[in-house]
Predicted model as a PDB file, atoms N, CA, C, CB and O in Angstrom, pLDDT in the B-factor column:
MODEL        1                                                                  
ATOM      1  N   MET A   1      58.673-107.850 -62.991  1.00 54.00           N  
ATOM      2  CA  MET A   1      59.313-108.676 -61.968  1.00 54.00           C  
ATOM      3  C   MET A   1      60.653-108.174 -61.324  1.00 54.00           C  
ATOM      4  CB  MET A   1      59.562-109.975 -62.567  1.00 54.00           C  
ATOM      5  O   MET A   1      61.241-108.690 -60.373  1.00 54.00           O  
ATOM      6  N   GLY A   2      61.104-106.779 -62.220  1.00 56.00           N  
ATOM      7  CA  GLY A   2      62.270-106.088 -62.031  1.00 56.00           C  
ATOM      8  C   GLY A   2      62.427-105.419 -60.416  1.00 56.00           C  
ATOM      9  O   GLY A   2      63.503-105.198 -59.859  1.00 56.00           O  
ATOM     10  N   ASN A   3      61.183-105.191 -59.895  1.00 66.00           N  
ATOM     11  CA  ASN A   3      61.102-104.534 -58.653  1.00 66.00           C  
ATOM     12  C   ASN A   3      61.204-105.426 -57.431  1.00 66.00           C  
ATOM     13  CB  ASN A   3      59.889-103.809 -58.612  1.00 66.00           C  
ATOM     14  O   ASN A   3      61.573-104.995 -56.339  1.00 66.00           O  
ATOM     15  N   ILE A   4      60.877-106.631 -57.648  1.00 68.00           N  
ATOM     16  CA  ILE A   4      60.939-107.708 -56.955  1.00 68.00           C  
ATOM     17  C   ILE A   4      62.090-108.298 -56.144  1.00 68.00           C  
ATOM     18  CB  ILE A   4      60.623-108.435 -57.701  1.00 68.00           C  
ATOM     19  O   ILE A   4      62.115-108.599 -54.950  1.00 68.00           O  
ATOM     20  N   ASP A   5      62.933-108.382 -56.978  1.00 66.00           N  
ATOM     21  CA  ASP A   5      64.237-108.971 -56.969  1.00 66.00           C  
ATOM     22  C   ASP A   5      65.314-108.042 -57.301  1.00 66.00           C  
ATOM     23  CB  ASP A   5      64.286-110.066 -57.860  1.00 66.00           C  
ATOM     24  O   ASP A   5      66.076-108.135 -58.264  1.00 66.00           O  
ATOM     25  N   ARG A   6      65.292-106.971 -56.235  1.00 65.00           N  
ATOM     26  CA  ARG A   6      66.018-105.878 -56.623  1.00 65.00           C  
ATOM     27  C   ARG A   6      67.672-106.379 -56.673  1.00 65.00           C  
ATOM     28  CB  ARG A   6      65.680-104.633 -55.550  1.00 65.00           C  
ATOM     29  O   ARG A   6      68.492-106.013 -57.515  1.00 65.00           O  
ATOM     30  N   ARG A   7      67.883-107.187 -55.688  1.00 67.00           N  
ATOM     31  CA  ARG A   7      69.597-107.562 -55.281  1.00 67.00           C  
ATOM     32  C   ARG A   7      69.808-108.889 -56.015  1.00 67.00           C  
ATOM     33  CB  ARG A   7      69.982-107.840 -53.374  1.00 67.00           C  
ATOM     34  O   ARG A   7      70.758-109.641 -55.797  1.00 67.00           O  
ATOM     35  N   SER A   8      68.861-109.101 -56.882  1.00 68.00           N  
ATOM     36  CA  SER A   8      69.166-110.298 -57.985  1.00 68.00           C  
ATOM     37  C   SER A   8      69.845-111.450 -57.278  1.00 68.00           C  
ATOM     38  CB  SER A   8      70.207-109.794 -59.262  1.00 68.00           C  
ATOM     39  O   SER A   8      70.889-111.979 -57.657  1.00 68.00           O  
ATOM     40  N   ARG A   9      69.023-111.838 -56.030  1.00 72.00           N  
ATOM     41  CA  ARG A   9      69.478-113.042 -55.471  1.00 72.00           C  
ATOM     42  C   ARG A   9      68.806-114.465 -55.938  1.00 72.00           C  
ATOM     43  CB  ARG A   9      69.309-112.861 -54.051  1.00 72.00           C  
ATOM     44  O   ARG A   9      69.234-115.573 -55.616  1.00 72.00           O  
ATOM     45  N   LEU A  10      67.689-114.208 -56.745  1.00 74.00           N  
ATOM     46  CA  LEU A  10      67.230-115.134 -57.375  1.00 74.00           C  
ATOM     47  C   LEU A  10      67.931-115.872 -58.685  1.00 74.00           C  
ATOM     48  CB  LEU A  10      66.156-114.654 -57.600  1.00 74.00           C  
ATOM     49  O   LEU A  10      67.617-116.943 -59.204  1.00 74.00           O  
ATOM     50  N   ASP A  11      69.006-114.925 -59.054  1.00 73.00           N  
ATOM     51  CA  ASP A  11      69.775-115.230 -60.189  1.00 73.00           C  
ATOM     52  C   ASP A  11      70.799-116.343 -59.844  1.00 73.00           C  
ATOM     53  CB  ASP A  11      70.455-113.970 -60.705  1.00 73.00           C  
ATOM     54  O   ASP A  11      71.350-117.034 -60.701  1.00 73.00           O  
ATOM     55  N   GLU A  12      71.004-116.453 -58.499  1.00 79.00           N  
ATOM     56  CA  GLU A  12      71.760-117.636 -58.133  1.00 79.00           C  
ATOM     57  C   GLU A  12      71.273-118.925 -58.078  1.00 79.00           C  
ATOM     58  CB  GLU A  12      72.216-117.484 -57.052  1.00 79.00           C  
ATOM     59  O   GLU A  12      71.933-119.944 -57.875  1.00 79.00           O  
ATOM     60  N   GLU A  13      69.912-118.819 -58.296  1.00 83.00           N  
ATOM     61  CA  GLU A  13      69.046-119.974 -58.256  1.00 83.00           C  
ATOM     62  C   GLU A  13      69.203-120.910 -56.615  1.00 83.00           C  
ATOM     63  CB  GLU A  13      69.552-120.955 -59.699  1.00 83.00           C  
ATOM     64  O   GLU A  13      69.594-122.072 -56.503  1.00 83.00           O  
ATOM     65  N   PRO A  14      68.885-120.233 -55.794  1.00 88.00           N  
ATOM     66  CA  PRO A  14      68.999-120.623 -54.903  1.00 88.00           C  
ATOM     67  C   PRO A  14      68.024-121.763 -54.141  1.00 88.00           C  
ATOM     68  CB  PRO A  14      69.173-119.671 -54.511  1.00 88.00           C  
ATOM     69  O   PRO A  14      68.300-122.438 -53.149  1.00 88.00           O  
ATOM     70  N   PHE A  15      66.841-121.749 -54.910  1.00 90.00           N  
ATOM     71  CA  PHE A  15      65.941-123.170 -54.520  1.00 90.00           C  
ATOM     72  C   PHE A  15      65.877-123.820 -55.602  1.00 90.00           C  
ATOM     73  CB  PHE A  15      64.420-123.043 -54.003  1.00 90.00           C  
ATOM     74  O   PHE A  15      66.172-123.521 -56.760  1.00 90.00           O  
ATOM     75  N   SER A  16      65.371-124.954 -55.020  1.00 94.00           N  
ATOM     76  CA  SER A  16      65.371-126.369 -56.021  1.00 94.00           C  
ATOM     77  C   SER A  16      64.004-127.221 -55.434  1.00 94.00           C  
ATOM     78  CB  SER A  16      67.091-127.508 -55.779  1.00 94.00           C  
ATOM     79  O   SER A  16      63.528-127.009 -54.318  1.00 94.00           O  
ATOM     80  N   TYR A  17      63.652-127.879 -56.069  1.00 95.00           N  
ATOM     81  CA  TYR A  17      62.607-128.884 -55.658  1.00 95.00           C  
ATOM     82  C   TYR A  17      62.765-130.139 -56.281  1.00 95.00           C  
ATOM     83  CB  TYR A  17      61.262-128.434 -55.944  1.00 95.00           C  
ATOM     84  O   TYR A  17      63.433-130.311 -57.300  1.00 95.00           O  
ATOM     85  N   ARG A  18      62.019-131.206 -55.539  1.00 96.00           N  
ATOM     86  CA  ARG A  18      61.869-132.607 -56.060  1.00 96.00           C  
ATOM     87  C   ARG A  18      60.458-133.048 -55.746  1.00 96.00           C  
ATOM     88  CB  ARG A  18      62.936-133.620 -55.412  1.00 96.00           C  
ATOM     89  O   ARG A  18      59.748-132.445 -54.942  1.00 96.00           O  
ATOM     90  N   VAL A  19      60.104-134.055 -56.370  1.00 95.00           N  
ATOM     91  CA  VAL A  19      58.889-134.496 -56.414  1.00 95.00           C  
ATOM     92  C   VAL A  19      58.915-135.976 -56.297  1.00 95.00           C  
ATOM     93  CB  VAL A  19      58.254-134.029 -57.558  1.00 95.00           C  
ATOM     94  O   VAL A  19      59.605-136.664 -57.050  1.00 95.00           O  
ATOM     95  N   THR A  20      58.112-136.509 -55.285  1.00 94.00           N  
ATOM     96  CA  THR A  20      57.900-138.367 -55.182  1.00 94.00           C  
ATOM     97  C   THR A  20      56.909-138.571 -56.183  1.00 94.00           C  
ATOM     98  CB  THR A  20      57.220-139.129 -53.535  1.00 94.00           C  
ATOM     99  O   THR A  20      56.383-137.604 -56.734  1.00 94.00           O  
ATOM    100  N   LYS A  21      56.584-139.840 -56.489  1.00 92.00           N  
ATOM    101  CA  LYS A  21      55.627-140.489 -57.066  1.00 92.00           C  
ATOM    102  C   LYS A  21      54.197-140.173 -56.424  1.00 92.00           C  
ATOM    103  CB  LYS A  21      55.994-141.866 -57.024  1.00 92.00           C  
ATOM    104  O   LYS A  21      53.191-140.591 -56.998  1.00 92.00           O  
ATOM    105  N   ASN A  22      54.128-139.662 -55.598  1.00 89.00           N  
ATOM    106  CA  ASN A  22      52.662-139.732 -55.032  1.00 89.00           C  
ATOM    107  C   ASN A  22      52.839-137.880 -54.817  1.00 89.00           C  
ATOM    108  CB  ASN A  22      52.353-141.014 -53.251  1.00 89.00           C  
ATOM    109  O   ASN A  22      52.420-137.275 -53.831  1.00 89.00           O  
ATOM    110  N   ASN A  23      53.495-137.295 -55.904  1.00 86.00           N  
ATOM    111  CA  ASN A  23      53.352-135.894 -55.756  1.00 86.00           C  
ATOM    112  C   ASN A  23      53.255-134.960 -54.664  1.00 86.00           C  
ATOM    113  CB  ASN A  23      52.512-135.686 -56.266  1.00 86.00           C  
ATOM    114  O   ASN A  23      52.539-133.968 -54.526  1.00 86.00           O  
ATOM    115  N   THR A  24      54.360-135.625 -53.709  1.00 95.00           N  
ATOM    116  CA  THR A  24      54.664-134.575 -52.480  1.00 95.00           C  
ATOM    117  C   THR A  24      56.106-134.032 -53.175  1.00 95.00           C  
ATOM    118  CB  THR A  24      54.870-135.429 -50.618  1.00 95.00           C  
ATOM    119  O   THR A  24      57.032-134.537 -53.811  1.00 95.00           O  
ATOM    120  N   VAL A  25      55.726-132.667 -52.655  1.00 96.00           N  
ATOM    121  CA  VAL A  25      56.823-131.701 -53.195  1.00 96.00           C  
ATOM    122  C   VAL A  25      57.680-131.317 -52.144  1.00 96.00           C  
ATOM    123  CB  VAL A  25      56.271-130.418 -53.832  1.00 96.00           C  
ATOM    124  O   VAL A  25      57.239-130.990 -51.042  1.00 96.00           O  
ATOM    125  N   PHE A  26      58.841-131.339 -52.412  1.00 97.00           N  
ATOM    126  CA  PHE A  26      60.145-130.905 -51.421  1.00 97.00           C  
ATOM    127  C   PHE A  26      60.766-129.712 -51.821  1.00 97.00           C  
ATOM    128  CB  PHE A  26      61.341-131.966 -51.392  1.00 97.00           C  
ATOM    129  O   PHE A  26      61.472-129.825 -52.824  1.00 97.00           O  
ATOM    130  N   ILE A  27      60.694-128.583 -51.302  1.00 95.00           N  
ATOM    131  CA  ILE A  27      61.246-127.413 -51.740  1.00 95.00           C  
ATOM    132  C   ILE A  27      62.673-127.207 -50.934  1.00 95.00           C  
ATOM    133  CB  ILE A  27      60.185-126.235 -51.517  1.00 95.00           C  
ATOM    134  O   ILE A  27      62.628-127.249 -49.704  1.00 95.00           O  
ATOM    135  N   GLU A  28      63.701-127.028 -51.468  1.00 94.00           N  
ATOM    136  CA  GLU A  28      65.120-126.592 -50.651  1.00 94.00           C  
ATOM    137  C   GLU A  28      65.666-125.341 -51.198  1.00 94.00           C  
ATOM    138  CB  GLU A  28      66.367-127.734 -50.788  1.00 94.00           C  
ATOM    139  O   GLU A  28      65.701-124.984 -52.376  1.00 94.00           O  
ATOM    140  N   TYR A  29      66.077-124.745 -50.161  1.00 91.00           N  
ATOM    141  CA  TYR A  29      66.649-123.724 -50.080  1.00 91.00           C  
ATOM    142  C   TYR A  29      68.551-123.955 -49.861  1.00 91.00           C  
ATOM    143  CB  TYR A  29      65.803-123.036 -48.945  1.00 91.00           C  
ATOM    144  O   TYR A  29      69.035-124.327 -48.791  1.00 91.00           O  
ATOM    145  N   TYR A  30      69.247-123.693 -50.903  1.00 91.00           N  
ATOM    146  CA  TYR A  30      70.751-124.393 -50.972  1.00 91.00           C  
ATOM    147  C   TYR A  30      70.834-125.495 -50.256  1.00 91.00           C  
ATOM    148  CB  TYR A  30      71.898-123.564 -50.467  1.00 91.00           C  
ATOM    149  O   TYR A  30      71.522-125.670 -49.250  1.00 91.00           O  
ATOM    150  N   GLY A  31      70.042-126.326 -50.844  1.00 92.00           N  
ATOM    151  CA  GLY A  31      70.059-128.027 -50.327  1.00 92.00           C  
ATOM    152  C   GLY A  31      69.493-128.228 -49.405  1.00 92.00           C  
ATOM    153  O   GLY A  31      69.272-129.425 -49.223  1.00 92.00           O  
ATOM    154  N   LYS A  32      68.971-127.302 -48.380  1.00 92.00           N  
ATOM    155  CA  LYS A  32      68.061-127.442 -47.013  1.00 92.00           C  
ATOM    156  C   LYS A  32      66.674-127.614 -47.320  1.00 92.00           C  
ATOM    157  CB  LYS A  32      68.131-126.162 -46.049  1.00 92.00           C  
ATOM    158  O   LYS A  32      66.110-126.832 -48.085  1.00 92.00           O  
ATOM    159  N   GLN A  33      66.078-128.583 -46.782  1.00 93.00           N  
ATOM    160  CA  GLN A  33      64.559-128.582 -47.246  1.00 93.00           C  
ATOM    161  C   GLN A  33      64.053-127.519 -46.243  1.00 93.00           C  
ATOM    162  CB  GLN A  33      63.683-130.181 -47.111  1.00 93.00           C  
ATOM    163  O   GLN A  33      64.440-127.355 -45.086  1.00 93.00           O  
ATOM    164  N   VAL A  34      63.281-126.956 -46.800  1.00 92.00           N  
ATOM    165  CA  VAL A  34      62.549-125.720 -46.128  1.00 92.00           C  
ATOM    166  C   VAL A  34      61.050-125.792 -46.290  1.00 92.00           C  
ATOM    167  CB  VAL A  34      63.031-124.322 -46.770  1.00 92.00           C  
ATOM    168  O   VAL A  34      60.255-125.091 -45.664  1.00 92.00           O  
ATOM    169  N   LYS A  35      60.771-126.617 -47.101  1.00 93.00           N  
ATOM    170  CA  LYS A  35      58.967-126.848 -47.136  1.00 93.00           C  
ATOM    171  C   LYS A  35      58.402-127.873 -47.823  1.00 93.00           C  
ATOM    172  CB  LYS A  35      58.176-125.716 -47.785  1.00 93.00           C  
ATOM    173  O   LYS A  35      58.690-128.031 -49.010  1.00 93.00           O  
ATOM    174  N   THR A  36      57.563-128.668 -47.207  1.00 95.00           N  
ATOM    175  CA  THR A  36      56.747-129.569 -47.813  1.00 95.00           C  
ATOM    176  C   THR A  36      55.448-129.619 -48.321  1.00 95.00           C  
ATOM    177  CB  THR A  36      56.737-130.272 -47.224  1.00 95.00           C  
ATOM    178  O   THR A  36      54.637-129.410 -47.419  1.00 95.00           O  
ATOM    179  N   LEU A  37      54.868-129.835 -49.531  1.00 95.00           N  
ATOM    180  CA  LEU A  37      53.707-129.564 -50.001  1.00 95.00           C  
ATOM    181  C   LEU A  37      53.048-130.843 -50.569  1.00 95.00           C  
ATOM    182  CB  LEU A  37      53.843-128.515 -50.930  1.00 95.00           C  
ATOM    183  O   LEU A  37      53.515-131.571 -51.445  1.00 95.00           O  
ATOM    184  N   LYS A  38      51.946-130.974 -49.947  1.00 96.00           N  
ATOM    185  CA  LYS A  38      51.204-132.409 -50.036  1.00 96.00           C  
ATOM    186  C   LYS A  38      50.189-132.529 -50.694  1.00 96.00           C  
ATOM    187  CB  LYS A  38      50.788-132.927 -48.934  1.00 96.00           C  
ATOM    188  O   LYS A  38      49.857-131.346 -50.621  1.00 96.00           O  
ATOM    189  N   GLY A  39      49.246-133.079 -51.407  1.00 93.00           N  
ATOM    190  CA  GLY A  39      48.118-133.070 -51.673  1.00 93.00           C  
ATOM    191  C   GLY A  39      47.910-131.992 -52.584  1.00 93.00           C  
ATOM    192  O   GLY A  39      48.768-131.577 -53.364  1.00 93.00           O  
ATOM    193  N   LYS A  40      46.466-131.439 -52.440  1.00 94.00           N  
ATOM    194  CA  LYS A  40      46.524-130.127 -53.378  1.00 94.00           C  
ATOM    195  C   LYS A  40      47.436-129.171 -53.541  1.00 94.00           C  
ATOM    196  CB  LYS A  40      45.665-129.404 -53.158  1.00 94.00           C  
ATOM    197  O   LYS A  40      47.660-128.714 -54.662  1.00 94.00           O  
ATOM    198  N   ASP A  41      48.047-128.768 -52.507  1.00 94.00           N  
ATOM    199  CA  ASP A  41      48.969-127.609 -52.309  1.00 94.00           C  
ATOM    200  C   ASP A  41      50.237-128.305 -53.272  1.00 94.00           C  
ATOM    201  CB  ASP A  41      49.377-127.239 -50.444  1.00 94.00           C  
ATOM    202  O   ASP A  41      50.869-127.548 -54.008  1.00 94.00           O  
ATOM    203  N   GLY A  42      50.516-129.520 -53.240  1.00 93.00           N  
ATOM    204  CA  GLY A  42      51.671-130.018 -54.071  1.00 93.00           C  
ATOM    205  C   GLY A  42      51.105-129.609 -55.745  1.00 93.00           C  
ATOM    206  O   GLY A  42      51.634-128.798 -56.505  1.00 93.00           O  
ATOM    207  N   GLU A  43      49.976-130.385 -55.981  1.00 93.00           N  
ATOM    208  CA  GLU A  43      49.561-130.063 -57.247  1.00 93.00           C  
ATOM    209  C   GLU A  43      49.263-128.494 -57.776  1.00 93.00           C  
ATOM    210  CB  GLU A  43      48.428-130.822 -57.357  1.00 93.00           C  
ATOM    211  O   GLU A  43      49.535-128.126 -58.918  1.00 93.00           O  
ATOM    212  N   LYS A  44      48.866-127.930 -57.105  1.00 94.00           N  
ATOM    213  CA  LYS A  44      48.748-126.428 -57.016  1.00 94.00           C  
ATOM    214  C   LYS A  44      50.284-125.950 -57.513  1.00 94.00           C  
ATOM    215  CB  LYS A  44      48.311-125.879 -55.320  1.00 94.00           C  
ATOM    216  O   LYS A  44      50.436-125.448 -58.626  1.00 94.00           O  
ATOM    217  N   PHE A  45      51.161-126.108 -56.791  1.00 94.00           N  
ATOM    218  CA  PHE A  45      52.396-125.964 -56.931  1.00 94.00           C  
ATOM    219  C   PHE A  45      53.089-126.184 -58.209  1.00 94.00           C  
ATOM    220  CB  PHE A  45      52.849-126.625 -56.103  1.00 94.00           C  
ATOM    221  O   PHE A  45      53.810-125.422 -58.852  1.00 94.00           O  
ATOM    222  N   LEU A  46      52.721-127.371 -58.433  1.00 94.00           N  
ATOM    223  CA  LEU A  46      53.309-128.281 -59.668  1.00 94.00           C  
ATOM    224  C   LEU A  46      52.656-127.566 -60.982  1.00 94.00           C  
ATOM    225  CB  LEU A  46      52.785-130.104 -59.558  1.00 94.00           C  
ATOM    226  O   LEU A  46      53.359-127.391 -61.978  1.00 94.00           O  
ATOM    227  N   LYS A  47      51.402-127.193 -60.957  1.00 95.00           N  
ATOM    228  CA  LYS A  47      50.605-126.468 -62.161  1.00 95.00           C  
ATOM    229  C   LYS A  47      51.496-125.219 -62.213  1.00 95.00           C  
ATOM    230  CB  LYS A  47      48.816-126.082 -61.860  1.00 95.00           C  
ATOM    231  O   LYS A  47      52.109-125.132 -63.276  1.00 95.00           O  
ATOM    232  N   LYS A  48      51.746-124.133 -61.248  1.00 95.00           N  
ATOM    233  CA  LYS A  48      52.352-123.178 -61.377  1.00 95.00           C  
ATOM    234  C   LYS A  48      53.965-123.265 -61.853  1.00 95.00           C  
ATOM    235  CB  LYS A  48      52.097-122.636 -60.263  1.00 95.00           C  
ATOM    236  O   LYS A  48      54.597-122.486 -62.567  1.00 95.00           O  
ATOM    237  N   MET A  49      54.275-124.163 -61.374  1.00 94.00           N  
ATOM    238  CA  MET A  49      55.980-124.274 -62.062  1.00 94.00           C  
ATOM    239  C   MET A  49      56.086-124.998 -63.602  1.00 94.00           C  
ATOM    240  CB  MET A  49      57.082-125.433 -60.907  1.00 94.00           C  
ATOM    241  O   MET A  49      57.104-124.915 -64.289  1.00 94.00           O  
ATOM    242  N   ASN A  50      54.824-125.742 -64.032  1.00 95.00           N  
ATOM    243  CA  ASN A  50      54.787-125.975 -65.543  1.00 95.00           C  
ATOM    244  C   ASN A  50      54.394-124.618 -66.614  1.00 95.00           C  
ATOM    245  CB  ASN A  50      53.639-127.164 -65.741  1.00 95.00           C  
ATOM    246  O   ASN A  50      54.666-124.449 -67.803  1.00 95.00           O  
ATOM    247  N   ALA A  51      53.598-123.710 -65.575  1.00 94.00           N  
ATOM    248  CA  ALA A  51      53.242-122.578 -66.439  1.00 94.00           C  
ATOM    249  C   ALA A  51      54.394-121.444 -66.372  1.00 94.00           C  
ATOM    250  CB  ALA A  51      51.802-121.982 -65.971  1.00 94.00           C  
ATOM    251  O   ALA A  51      54.225-120.376 -66.960  1.00 94.00           O  
ATOM    252  N   ALA A  52      55.353-121.661 -65.772  1.00 92.00           N  
ATOM    253  CA  ALA A  52      56.303-120.680 -65.558  1.00 92.00           C  
ATOM    254  C   ALA A  52      57.222-120.553 -66.685  1.00 92.00           C  
ATOM    255  CB  ALA A  52      57.006-120.931 -64.373  1.00 92.00           C  
ATOM    256  O   ALA A  52      57.724-121.582 -67.138  1.00 92.00           O  
ATOM    257  N   GLU A  53      57.524-119.336 -67.231  1.00 91.00           N  
ATOM    258  CA  GLU A  53      58.064-119.113 -68.469  1.00 91.00           C  
ATOM    259  C   GLU A  53      59.454-119.425 -68.605  1.00 91.00           C  
ATOM    260  CB  GLU A  53      57.862-117.859 -68.819  1.00 91.00           C  
ATOM    261  O   GLU A  53      59.881-119.991 -69.612  1.00 91.00           O  
ATOM    262  N   ASN A  54      60.361-119.004 -67.411  1.00 90.00           N  
ATOM    263  CA  ASN A  54      61.753-119.116 -67.394  1.00 90.00           C  
ATOM    264  C   ASN A  54      62.140-119.292 -65.780  1.00 90.00           C  
ATOM    265  CB  ASN A  54      62.438-117.778 -68.139  1.00 90.00           C  
ATOM    266  O   ASN A  54      61.376-119.128 -64.829  1.00 90.00           O  
ATOM    267  N   GLU A  55      63.543-119.674 -65.747  1.00 89.00           N  
ATOM    268  CA  GLU A  55      63.926-120.343 -64.300  1.00 89.00           C  
ATOM    269  C   GLU A  55      63.862-118.802 -63.214  1.00 89.00           C  
ATOM    270  CB  GLU A  55      65.902-121.260 -64.383  1.00 89.00           C  
ATOM    271  O   GLU A  55      63.814-118.969 -61.995  1.00 89.00           O  
ATOM    272  N   LYS A  56      63.866-117.656 -63.684  1.00 86.00           N  
ATOM    273  CA  LYS A  56      63.667-116.752 -62.583  1.00 86.00           C  
ATOM    274  C   LYS A  56      62.461-116.723 -62.162  1.00 86.00           C  
ATOM    275  CB  LYS A  56      64.003-115.531 -62.817  1.00 86.00           C  
ATOM    276  O   LYS A  56      62.279-116.413 -60.984  1.00 86.00           O  
ATOM    277  N   GLU A  57      61.374-117.024 -62.980  1.00 89.00           N  
ATOM    278  CA  GLU A  57      59.969-116.864 -62.539  1.00 89.00           C  
ATOM    279  C   GLU A  57      59.923-118.385 -61.467  1.00 89.00           C  
ATOM    280  CB  GLU A  57      58.705-116.818 -64.118  1.00 89.00           C  
ATOM    281  O   GLU A  57      59.664-118.331 -60.265  1.00 89.00           O  
ATOM    282  N   GLU A  58      60.169-119.400 -62.064  1.00 91.00           N  
ATOM    283  CA  GLU A  58      60.490-120.578 -61.066  1.00 91.00           C  
ATOM    284  C   GLU A  58      60.881-120.242 -59.803  1.00 91.00           C  
ATOM    285  CB  GLU A  58      61.523-121.421 -61.513  1.00 91.00           C  
ATOM    286  O   GLU A  58      60.146-120.368 -58.823  1.00 91.00           O  
ATOM    287  N   GLN A  59      61.923-119.850 -59.772  1.00 90.00           N  
ATOM    288  CA  GLN A  59      62.397-119.176 -58.775  1.00 90.00           C  
ATOM    289  C   GLN A  59      61.797-118.187 -57.593  1.00 90.00           C  
ATOM    290  CB  GLN A  59      63.102-118.653 -59.358  1.00 90.00           C  
ATOM    291  O   GLN A  59      62.158-118.158 -56.416  1.00 90.00           O  
ATOM    292  N   LEU A  60      60.886-117.469 -58.166  1.00 87.00           N  
ATOM    293  CA  LEU A  60      60.105-116.501 -57.463  1.00 87.00           C  
ATOM    294  C   LEU A  60      58.954-117.362 -56.934  1.00 87.00           C  
ATOM    295  CB  LEU A  60      59.634-115.255 -58.390  1.00 87.00           C  
ATOM    296  O   LEU A  60      58.525-117.286 -55.783  1.00 87.00           O  
ATOM    297  N   ILE A  61      58.487-118.202 -57.897  1.00 90.00           N  
ATOM    298  CA  ILE A  61      57.298-118.861 -57.274  1.00 90.00           C  
ATOM    299  C   ILE A  61      57.764-120.001 -55.905  1.00 90.00           C  
ATOM    300  CB  ILE A  61      56.484-119.737 -58.629  1.00 90.00           C  
ATOM    301  O   ILE A  61      56.839-120.394 -55.195  1.00 90.00           O  
ATOM    302  N   MET A  62      58.805-120.354 -55.677  1.00 91.00           N  
ATOM    303  CA  MET A  62      59.475-121.262 -55.178  1.00 91.00           C  
ATOM    304  C   MET A  62      59.675-120.272 -53.776  1.00 91.00           C  
ATOM    305  CB  MET A  62      60.778-121.825 -56.145  1.00 91.00           C  
ATOM    306  O   MET A  62      59.327-120.772 -52.706  1.00 91.00           O  
ATOM    307  N   ALA A  63      60.165-119.046 -53.777  1.00 88.00           N  
ATOM    308  CA  ALA A  63      60.302-118.091 -52.960  1.00 88.00           C  
ATOM    309  C   ALA A  63      58.900-117.669 -52.182  1.00 88.00           C  
ATOM    310  CB  ALA A  63      60.907-117.047 -53.730  1.00 88.00           C  
ATOM    311  O   ALA A  63      58.828-117.654 -50.953  1.00 88.00           O  
ATOM    312  N   LYS A  64      57.829-117.338 -53.026  1.00 88.00           N  
ATOM    313  CA  LYS A  64      56.820-117.070 -52.536  1.00 88.00           C  
ATOM    314  C   LYS A  64      56.184-118.046 -52.004  1.00 88.00           C  
ATOM    315  CB  LYS A  64      56.230-116.521 -53.220  1.00 88.00           C  
ATOM    316  O   LYS A  64      55.396-117.693 -51.126  1.00 88.00           O  
ATOM    317  N   VAL A  65      56.248-119.367 -52.256  1.00 91.00           N  
ATOM    318  CA  VAL A  65      55.856-120.682 -51.579  1.00 91.00           C  
ATOM    319  C   VAL A  65      56.294-120.939 -50.394  1.00 91.00           C  
ATOM    320  CB  VAL A  65      56.203-121.733 -52.229  1.00 91.00           C  
ATOM    321  O   VAL A  65      55.542-121.493 -49.591  1.00 91.00           O  
ATOM    322  N   THR A  66      57.482-120.621 -50.073  1.00 89.00           N  
ATOM    323  CA  THR A  66      58.222-120.967 -48.502  1.00 89.00           C  
ATOM    324  C   THR A  66      58.117-119.586 -47.744  1.00 89.00           C  
ATOM    325  CB  THR A  66      60.116-121.488 -48.593  1.00 89.00           C  
ATOM    326  O   THR A  66      59.058-119.387 -46.975  1.00 89.00           O  
ATOM    327  N   GLY A  67      57.241-118.675 -47.802  1.00 82.00           N  
ATOM    328  CA  GLY A  67      56.924-117.868 -47.137  1.00 82.00           C  
ATOM    329  C   GLY A  67      58.054-116.803 -46.686  1.00 82.00           C  
ATOM    330  O   GLY A  67      58.167-115.881 -47.493  1.00 82.00           O  
ATOM    331  N   ASN A  68      58.813-116.744 -45.700  1.00 63.00           N  
ATOM    332  CA  ASN A  68      59.518-115.514 -44.781  1.00 63.00           C  
ATOM    333  C   ASN A  68      60.997-115.785 -45.433  1.00 63.00           C  
ATOM    334  CB  ASN A  68      59.440-115.728 -42.735  1.00 63.00           C  
ATOM    335  O   ASN A  68      61.869-116.257 -44.704  1.00 63.00           O  
ATOM    336  N   PHE A  69      61.193-115.578 -46.387  1.00 59.00           N  
ATOM    337  CA  PHE A  69      62.286-115.072 -47.476  1.00 59.00           C  
ATOM    338  C   PHE A  69      62.405-113.928 -47.820  1.00 59.00           C  
ATOM    339  CB  PHE A  69      62.217-115.546 -48.602  1.00 59.00           C  
ATOM    340  O   PHE A  69      62.890-113.736 -48.936  1.00 59.00           O  
ATOM    341  N   LYS A  70      62.092-113.009 -47.165  1.00 59.00           N  
ATOM    342  CA  LYS A  70      62.163-111.550 -47.924  1.00 59.00           C  
ATOM    343  C   LYS A  70      62.813-110.415 -47.178  1.00 59.00           C  
ATOM    344  CB  LYS A  70      60.714-111.016 -48.252  1.00 59.00           C  
ATOM    345  O   LYS A  70      62.841-109.267 -47.621  1.00 59.00           O  
ATOM    346  N   ARG A  71      63.467-110.875 -45.737  1.00 61.00           N  
ATOM    347  CA  ARG A  71      63.965-109.856 -44.896  1.00 61.00           C  
ATOM    348  C   ARG A  71      65.421-109.839 -44.699  1.00 61.00           C  
ATOM    349  CB  ARG A  71      63.352-109.944 -43.665  1.00 61.00           C  
ATOM    350  O   ARG A  71      65.955-109.222 -43.778  1.00 61.00           O  
ATOM    351  N   GLY A  72      66.088-110.564 -45.628  1.00 59.00           N  
ATOM    352  CA  GLY A  72      67.333-110.682 -46.029  1.00 59.00           C  
ATOM    353  C   GLY A  72      68.124-111.172 -44.788  1.00 59.00           C  
ATOM    354  O   GLY A  72      69.239-110.708 -44.548  1.00 59.00           O  
ATOM    355  N   ASN A  73      67.572-112.069 -44.038  1.00 57.00           N  
ATOM    356  CA  ASN A  73      68.087-112.829 -42.993  1.00 57.00           C  
ATOM    357  C   ASN A  73      68.309-114.271 -43.414  1.00 57.00           C  
ATOM    358  CB  ASN A  73      67.195-112.742 -41.837  1.00 57.00           C  
ATOM    359  O   ASN A  73      68.712-114.953 -42.473  1.00 57.00           O  
ATOM    360  N   GLU A  74      68.167-114.913 -44.522  1.00 54.00           N  
ATOM    361  CA  GLU A  74      68.396-116.151 -44.808  1.00 54.00           C  
ATOM    362  C   GLU A  74      69.695-116.809 -45.337  1.00 54.00           C  
ATOM    363  CB  GLU A  74      67.550-116.352 -45.533  1.00 54.00           C  
ATOM    364  O   GLU A  74      69.852-116.964 -46.548  1.00 54.00           O  
ATOM    365  N   ARG A  75      70.451-117.123 -44.603  1.00 56.00           N  
ATOM    366  CA  ARG A  75      71.854-117.348 -44.950  1.00 56.00           C  
ATOM    367  C   ARG A  75      72.190-119.022 -44.947  1.00 56.00           C  
ATOM    368  CB  ARG A  75      72.809-116.500 -43.825  1.00 56.00           C  
ATOM    369  O   ARG A  75      73.321-119.425 -45.215  1.00 56.00           O  
TER     370      ARG A  75                                                      
ENDMDL                                                                          
END                                                                             
């Protein structure tokens, strides 16, 4: 995983998520909602998050799910 986050941006923990009672997942980047996952996508995301071993791995999962956050222009 060391090659993926070369600039150590995920150490700041920019991503967070919250889950509603019907398993809708809202992913936030520095407090702004950037992605909503419903149904099977939400369930699949929650399974990955439960399997994550540490906080950095959770941040990486959220970064990959949100998509276009790899070009350095996400302020």
